N, C-alpha and C positions, 0 to 999 in steps of 0.2 A: 361490661365486655360482651356478654351474651347477646345483648341487643345490637351492638355494633356488628357482630358476626352475622346476625340475621339480616340486618340492613345491607351488609356487603353482599350476601348471597342473592338477595332480592335485586340489588343494583346490577349485579352481573347478569341476572336473568333479563332485566330491562334492557341492558346494552345489547344482549343477543336478539331481543325482540326488535329493537331499532335497526340492527344490522339486517335482519331478515326483511323488515319492511322496506329498507333501502334497496335490497336485492330484488324484491317484487316490483318496485317501481322501475328499476332498470330493465327487468325482463319485459314488462308491458311496453316500455318504449321501444325495445328491440322488436317486439311483435308488430308495433305500428310501422317501424321502418321496413319490415318485411312485407308490408301491405296486407298482412293477415287481418288486422283490425283497423286498417286505415279508413278514415272517414266515418267511423262509428264511435263518436265520443261518449255517447250515453252508455253503450256496452262496456267501454273501458272504465268509466267511472263506477258502474255497478260492480264489475269484476274486482276492481281495486278495493272498493269499500267492503265487499264480502270477504276477500282474503285478509284485509287488515282487521276486520272484525273477528275472524277466526283466530288469527295470531294473537290479538288482544285477549280473547277469551282463554286461549291456551296459557298465555302469560299470567293472566289473573288466577287461573286454577293452580298453576305451578307455584305462584307466589303464596297462595293460601296454603298449599301443601307444605311448602318450606316452613312457613310460620307455624303450621300445625305440628309438623314433625319435630321442629326445634322446641316448641312448647311442651310436647310430650316428653322429650328428653329432659327438659328442665324439671318437669313434674316428677320424673323418676330420679332426679338428683344428679343427673349426668352433667359433667363439665363440657359444654358445647365446644370450647376451644380445643380441649384434649381429644374429644371425640372426632372433630374435624381433622386434627393433625394425624390421628391414628388412621383415619380413612385415606388421607393423602399418602402416608408412609406405606400403605399396602400396595400403592401403585409402583411398579418397577421404576428405578431411577433412570433407566435408559429411555423411558417414555417421555420424560420431561425434556431430556436432551434432544430426542428426535422431534418433539413438538416445537421446541425453540428453533431448531434448525429449519423445520418446515415453515414456521411462521416467517423466519428471516428470508428464506427462499421465496415464499409467496409475496412478501413485501417487495423484494427485489424484482420479481417478475411484473408486479403491478406497476412499479415505477418505470421499468423498461417499456411496458406497454403504453403508458401515458406519453413517454417521450417519443416512442415510435409513431404513435397516432398523430402527434403534432408535426413530426417530420413528413409523414405521409400526406397530411392535409396540405402542407405547404407545397409539396411536390405536385400534388394533383391540381392545385390552383395554378401553378406555373404551366403544367401540361394543358389545362383548359384554355389559358390565354394563348398559348402557342397554336393550339388546334383552331381557335377562332381567327388567328392571324394568318393561317396558311392561305386563305382566300379572302380577299377584302370584300366580304359579303356578310351581312348580318341576318340573312334570311334563316340560317340554320343555327344561330347562336343559342336559341332556346333549347334545341335538342342537345347541343353539346353540353350546356350547363346542366341539363337534367341528367345526362349520362354521368358526368363527373360527380355530381352530388350523390347520385345513387351509388356509385362506386365507393365513395368515401364512407357512406353509411354501411354498406355491406362489409367493407374491410374492418370497420370499427366493431361491428357485431361479431365477425369471425375471430378477431383478435381477443375480444373479451371472453368468448367461449373457450378459446384455446388457453387463456390465462386461468379460467375456472378449472379446466381439466388438469393443468399443471399443479394448481393449488391442491386439488384432491389427491394427487399423487404425492406431493410433498408432505401433506398432512397424514399420509398413510390411511386414508379412508378406505372402506371396502372396495374391492376391485369392481364389483357390479356397478358402483356409482360412476367410475371412469368409463366403463363400457357403455352405459346409457348416455353419458355425455358425449362420447365419441360418435354414437349413432345420431345424437342431436346435431353435432357439428357437421356430419356428412349431409344430413337433410338440409341444414341451414345453407351449406355451400352449394348444394344442388339448386335450391330455390333461388339463392342469390345470383348464381351464374345465369340461370334462366331469365331472371328479371333484367340482369345487365345486358344480356344478348338482345332483349327486346328494345332497350334503350339504344344500343349500338345500331340495330337495324333501322330504328326510326331516324337516327342521326344520318346514317349513310344514305337512306332513301331520300330524305329531305335534301341532302347535299347534291345527290345526283339529279334530283328534280330541278333544283336551281341551276346547276351547270348545264343541263340539257336545254333548258329554256334560253339560257344566255348564248350558247354557242350554236344553236340551230340556225340553219340557213337553207335556202332553196337548192343549194349545190351539194348537200351532204344528206346522209340518212337520217340525221336528227330532225329533218323537216317533217318526218312522220310522227314525231313525239307528241305533238298536240292531239293527234288522232288516237294515240294509245295512252295518253296521260290518265284517262279514267280508270286504267288498270292498277294504278299505284295504290289506292286504298284496298283493292282486292289482294294485291301482293302483300301488303302489311298484315291483313287479316290472316292470310294463309301462313305467313311466317310466324305470327303469334300462335296460331293453332299448333304448328309443328313444335314450337318451343314448349308450349304447355304440355303437349303429349310426351315429349322427351323428358321433361321434368317429372311428370307423373310416373312415367315408366321407371326412371331411376329411383324414385321414392318407393315404388312397389317392390323393386329389387332388394331394398333394405329390410323388407318384412318377409321372412321365410314362409309364412303361412299363405301369402298370396303372390309369391314371387313368380309362379307360372303364368299369371295374367300379364306379365310384362311382354310376352311374345306378341300380344295384340297391338302394342305400341308401334312396332315397325310396319305392321299392315295399315294402321290408320295413317301413318306418315305417307306411305305409298299412295293411298287413296287421295289424300290432300294434294300430293304432287301431281297426280293424274288429272284431277279436277282443274288445278291451276294451269297446267300445260295445255289442256283442251281449250280452256277459255282464251289463252294467249294465241294458240294455233288458229282458232276461229277468227279472232280479230285481225291477225296478221294476214291470213289468206284472203279475208274480205277486203282488207286494205290493198293488198297486191292486185286483187281482181279489179278494183276500181282504178288503180294506177295503170294497169295494162289496157283496160277498155277506153280510158280517156286520155291516154298519153298523146294521141294524135290531136293537134290543135285545129286541124282543118275539117273537122267533122261537120256534116250538115245537121240541120235541126231534126230531120227524120232519123238520121243515124244516132244522134244523141238520145232521142226518145226511145228508140229500140233498145239501146244499151241500158238506159235507165229502167226499162221494163224488165229486162232479163236479170238485173242485179238482185231484186227481191226474191226471184225464183231461185237463183243460185244460193242466196243467203239461207233460204228455208231448207233447201236440200242439204247444204253443208251443215247446218245446225242439227238436223235430224241424224245425219251420218255420224257426226262427232258424238252426239248424245248416245247413240247406239253403241259406238265403239267404247265409250267410257263405261257404260253399263256392263258390257262384256268383260272389260279389263278388271273392273271391281269384283265381278263374280270369280274370276280366276285368282285374284289376290286373296279372296276369302275362302279359297279351296272349294269352290262350288262349280261343278261341271255345268256349263250353260247349254249343252246340247239338248238334254231333256226339256229344259225350259223353253228353248227355241222351238222344239218340235210341238210342245203344247201350245205355244203362242201361235204357231202356224195354223193349228186346228181351230183355235179360238178366233184367229183372224178370218178364216173362211166363214165361220158361223156369223161373225160380226158383219163381214162383207155382204152376206146374203140379206142381212137385216138392215144394212146401212146403204141402201141403194141411192138415197138422196146424196149422201156424202160422195159416193163414187161418181154420180152424175155431175156434181160440182167440180170434182177434180178433172174429169174428162173434158168438160166444157172449158175449164181453165186452160188445158193444153191446146185445145182448138183456138181459143182466143189468142194465145201467145204465138202459136206457130202459123196461123193463117192471118195474123197481123190485122185483126179487126180494129183494134185501137191500141194506143201506146200510152205510157206515162206522159202526162202533160197535154194529152188531147182533150178537147172539149167535146163531150158526147151527150147524147140523150138516150137513156136505156133504162130498163127495169121499171119498177113501179114502187111508189111509197104513198100510202093513203090514197090509192086508186089514181095517182098522178104519175106521169113519167118523170124520172129523175134526170136532171141535167146538171152538168158541172164539169170540173177539170179532174181527170183521172190522176190520183195521187199514188196508187200502188195497185199492181195486179198480182195476186197471190194464187196458190193452187186452188183454194176454195172460194175466195171472195175477191171482189173488186171494190176499192175505196174511191168514192167520188166526192169531191168538195164542191158544194153549191156556191154560186157567186155570193149568196148571203152569208156564207161562212159555215153552215152546218155540214157535217161529214156523214155521207151515206155509205153504209157497208152492205153491199148486195151480193148474194150468193151467185156464183157464176152460172148455176143452172137456172136462175131466174132473170138473167139479163134480157132474154127475148130479143125483140127487134132493136137494132142499134142505129142511131143517127149520129154520124161522126162529122163534126164541124171543123175538123183539123186536117183534112186531106188536101194538100197543095194550096188551095185558096178557099175563101168563102166571101159571100157578098154581105155587106152591112146594109140592110134594107131600112130606109127611113121614109115615112109617108108624111107629106106636108099638106095642110089645109090652106087653100087660098080662096079669096072671094071670086064670084062669077065674073065680075067686071074687070078682073086683073088682066094685064098684058102678059100672056103666057110666054111669048118669045123673050120678053125682058126677064121674066122670072126664071126661065130656063138658063139664060145667060148668067144671072146672079148665082144660081145654084152651082153651075159649072165653075164659076170663078171661086166660089167657096171650096169646091172639091179640089181645085188646083192648089189653092192656098194650104189646104189640109195635107195634100200629098207632099208639098214642099217642106212642111214642118213636122211630119210624122212618118217615121220609117216603117211603120206597120201597114201603111197604105201602099198597095201595089199599083193600082190605077186610080185616076181621079174620078170624081163622082159624075155619074151620068143620070139624066132624067129618063126613066123608063116609059113615062107617059102618064096620062090621066087614068087613075085606077078606078074611080067611081064618081058619080054625080050625086051630090047631096041636095038638100032643100035650099041651102043658101051658100054652098061652097063646093069647090072642086078638090078632089083628093089626088095629089101627085105622088107617084112612086119613084124613089131615087135608089140607085144601086152604086155601091162603092166596093171595089174588089180589094180585100185586105188579107193579111196573113192568117193562117188557121188559128182559130180560137180568139181572135182579136175583134170579132164583129160587135160584141156587146159594148166594149169600151169605145169603139169608133162611133157606134150609133149614138151614144150619149154625147160625145163631143160634137157630132154633126147637128144634133137637135139644137144644142145651144148656139152654134154658129149660124144655123138657119134662122133661128129666132132673132138673134141680134142683127143680122144683116137685113132681113126682111123689114124689121122695124125701122132701121135706118133708111131703107128705100121707101118707106111710107106704105108698105103693103101690110095691111093689118090682117092677122089670122082671126077667123070668126071665134067669138067667145063660146064657151060651153062645149068645145070639141077638143079631144086629146089626141096627140099623135099615137099612132098604133105601131106595134112592133111585130114583124113577121116572124 
């Protein structure tokens, strides 16, 4: 009989150990669903193994203690059955009644929770299907499924925590246990709501993105959506930061020791809102500026070039103005008076200005270039120097400090406005495409002139960049075995290089067909 009692006590201890091990597994799964340990399987396995080992060691020590105490009692001649019954009788009879009722209530709550979770899961599945059927579009189905899956997991975790709190109250456990569980439940709900809001925001933003693309047309404001679509990822990041800050603020409020730090949460949210609004304001104003400047469809090429030249300047000024305003606003939010800082910055600016004369020279030269119309965006110019050679190419941008010139070979030159120097602009009204042709001494010049003029007329008829057909300017020079003829073709600004290349090929093909051979060993020259 004594051995059976010892085995029963050890068996009860093993059952308690298995129950605790099951609860640990459920808790770890809950942490994974909360994204606290998500994606870190190795840490989860190590933590679970360590906790299981600790519980197993405790169970082993207690089992050895039970066997040792009972062995000591047997050694003293005590009847273990009578000794155990005497210990049980010392417990008040009302305790067993309360324990039984508590266990019954706990079992009822657990059964009700299981049933409620099944009902909630089915309702959420129906809601998910209806949400996806609201608009016959599958682009945002993934976001909707992710939201409802996360919602189901959060509800399940919250219900089981609530069940645990109810069981501790039913079983008359110490009040401190319930209080800590209530704190854990509040923290869990705060984190869960924050993560759910992130899912909701992702689903809403993705849905609006799809609908905006679908219903945009040249006749409504949604035509600007393609130009502003790059702000969507920035909006998502800002909303995520706001939600994280709100969640952390609410968590800090639960801890009395650091509750005062929660006041910084509102300030951080205001700063994030200001940064986002400034970015949106910059993009919208820049978009409206382009819309206003180019709404007239009858602009000439010169007017378009002037407006394209002014847009980067306005963009730079607007960018610096918004950055300055954002910095001042953030200082006010942080309760920092910006006046002393601005005064000190003014003094520093004067000192820097005296030492940065090159910078000031570049900016002043930039203003002169813009307002005296030396060249515009899109003009083909020759200016400045790179490796002791003049830089030529198409102007891509004119900024306060620099000018960006794209060479016909593709390289981009960035030249300080103060180093521009003398400027040759090939894009004012018109330019001549000059092509020189070598012909033999014994050629019939009158016939060659006629052939060249016919080629020029053919080119003018087929190419809109040609203003006037090709004319022979005359004999440029006399070589040892050839004559050098110079031809002029009036073309639109910046098109001379392209037309020169086309003309050379046409001259070569036509003269060969006419039997006029160009002397070997001589290359066409470009003025």
